[in-house]
N, C-alpha and C positions, 0 to 999 in steps of 0.2 A: 207281600214279600218284595224286597228291593231287587230290581232286575240286575243291578250292577254287581251285586254280591252273590247271586246264585251261580251255580255251576253250569248254566246253559251256555251253549256256544254264542248266543247273542249277547249275553252279559259279559263274557270274556272279550268278545270283539269290541264292545263299547269301552271296556277298561283299557284295552290296547289303544283304541282310537284316542281316548282322552290323554293317555300317557304320551302318545306321539304328538298330539296337539301341544301339550305342555313342553315337550322337548323342542318342537319347532319354534314355539314362542320364545323359549329361552335362547335358542340359537339366534333368532331375529334380534332379541334384546342385546345379546353379546355382539352381534355385528354392528348394531347401532352404537353401542358403547365404543367399539373399536374405531368406527368412523368418526365419532366425536373426539376420541383421543388423537387420531391422525390430524383432524382439523386443528385442534389445539396445538399439536406439535408443529404444524406448518406455521401457525401464527407466531409461536415462540421463536422458531428458526428465522422467520422473516424479521422479527424484531431484533434478534441477535445480529443478523446480517446488516441491518440498518445501523445499529450501534457500532459495528465494526467499521462500516464506511465512514461514519461520523468521526470515530477515533482516528482512522487513517488520514482523513482530510485535515483534521486538527493537527495531527503529528507532522504531516507534510508542510502545512503552513508554518508551524513552529520551526521546522528544520530550515525552510527557506529564509525565515526571519533571522535565525541564528547565523546562517551562512552569510547573509547580507551584512549583518552587523559585524561579523568577524572580518569580512573582506574590507569593510570601511575602516575598521580599526587597523588592519594591516597596512592599508594605503596611508592612513594618517601617520602611523609609526614609521613606515618605510620612507615616506617622502622626505622628512628632514634628514634621515641618514643618507639617502640618495643624493640630496643636495649637498650635504657636507662632503660626501665622497667625491662628487663631481668637482666641487671647489678645490678639494685637496689634490685631485688629479690634475686639474687645470693649472694650479699654482705651483706644481712641481717643475722647477726650472729645467732639469735634464729631460723631462718628458716633452716640454715645450720645444726644446732645442732639437730633439729627435724628430718631432712632428714637422718642424720648419725645414729640416734637412730633407725629409722625405718629400715634402711639397716642392721644394726647390729642385730636387732630382727629377720629379715627375714633370714639372714645368719645363725644365731644360731638355728633358728627353723628348717631350712633345715638340719643342722648338727645333731641336736637331732633326727630328723626323720630317717636320714641315719644310725645313730648309733644304733637305736633300732631294 
């Protein structure tokens, strides 16, 4: 007769012991599976973080390049306008006359102060 199937206390204890062993083994397997999932999750997260850093660095480099190009274009476009505006201002006869009058007033004021 099989000891595990009889109604004796020893048979019942053996059944309980085997059931507990199977339960503990299942728990260890579940813990190992969870640990493996956590390890894989950490790998995926680190990979995603690295990709994020790469994308950010690339985006920042592109932004700097765009700003540099835009600044160069502004300087190129603004320089001729600035030169034209300066020439227009300097060639305005009334502006030149006012500037000369102010200069003369300053020079004569300095002379008057120095002579007194």
